[in-house]
C-alpha positions in Angstrom: 92.6 101.6 119.6 96.1 100.3 119.2 98.7 102.0 121.4 101.7 103.7 119.8 105.2 104.2 121.1 107.2 102.0 118.7 110.6 102.9 117.6 109.6 103.1 113.9 106.3 104.9 114.6 104.2 101.9 114.3 101.3 101.0 116.6 102.5 98.6 119.3 100.1 95.8 117.9 101.8 96.1 114.5 105.2 95.8 116.1 104.1 92.6 118.0 102.7 91.1 114.8 105.9 91.9 112.8 108.0 90.4 115.7 105.9 87.2 115.6 106.3 86.9 111.8 110.1 87.2 112.1 110.2 84.1 114.3 108.1 81.8 112.0 109.9 78.9 110.2 108.2 79.9 107.0 108.8 82.9 104.8 105.9 85.4 104.8 105.9 88.3 102.1 103.4 91.0 102.1 102.9 92.9 98.8 101.1 96.1 98.0 98.4 96.2 95.3 100.9 96.7 92.6 102.9 93.6 93.6 105.7 95.5 95.3 107.1 93.8 98.4 106.5 95.9 101.4 107.5 93.3 104.1 109.3 90.0 104.1 110.1 87.9 107.2 113.6 87.6 108.4 113.7 84.0 107.1 113.6 85.1 103.5 117.4 84.8 103.6 117.3 81.2 104.9 114.7 80.1 102.3 115.3 82.2 99.3 119.0 83.2 99.8 118.3 86.9 99.6 120.0 89.3 102.0 117.5 90.7 104.6 116.0 94.0 103.5 117.0 93.5 99.9 113.6 92.5 98.5 111.5 95.4 100.1 110.5 97.9 97.5 111.2 95.5 94.6 108.5 94.1 92.3 107.6 90.7 93.6 107.0 89.3 90.1 110.8 89.7 89.4 111.3 86.7 91.6 108.9 84.4 89.6 110.3 82.1 86.9 109.4 83.5 83.6 107.5 80.4 82.5 105.2 80.9 85.5 105.0 84.8 85.6 101.9 85.2 83.6 99.6 82.9 85.5 101.0 84.2 88.8 100.1 87.7 87.7 96.8 86.7 86.6 96.1 84.9 90.0 97.3 88.0 91.9 95.0 90.3 90.0 92.0 88.0 90.4 92.6 88.0 94.2 92.4 91.9 94.1 89.3 92.1 92.1 86.2 93.0 94.0 83.8 90.2 94.3 80.2 90.5 93.4 78.1 89.6 96.4 74.5 89.0 96.8 72.7 91.7 98.6 71.8 90.9 102.2 68.2 90.7 103.2 67.3 92.9 106.0 65.0 91.6 108.6 
């Protein structure tokens, strides 16, 4: 069980993961199922030139070039679709 006690009410493990992501040299963005940005690393400003905190809550597809938007949305939706799997054999 993850311990709590964070300043934002997050479990301590989530706080550690968030701190680790903030020190990556790459930009990591997490979207909800609707494509809304729920988290973006601090380096989003360095890479994308957006001020920290300004992309959270916005639709991520707004940042995709219009010529690429359709195929990116299609790929995003394919990732979210449940996959058909073969039933496992018990034994």
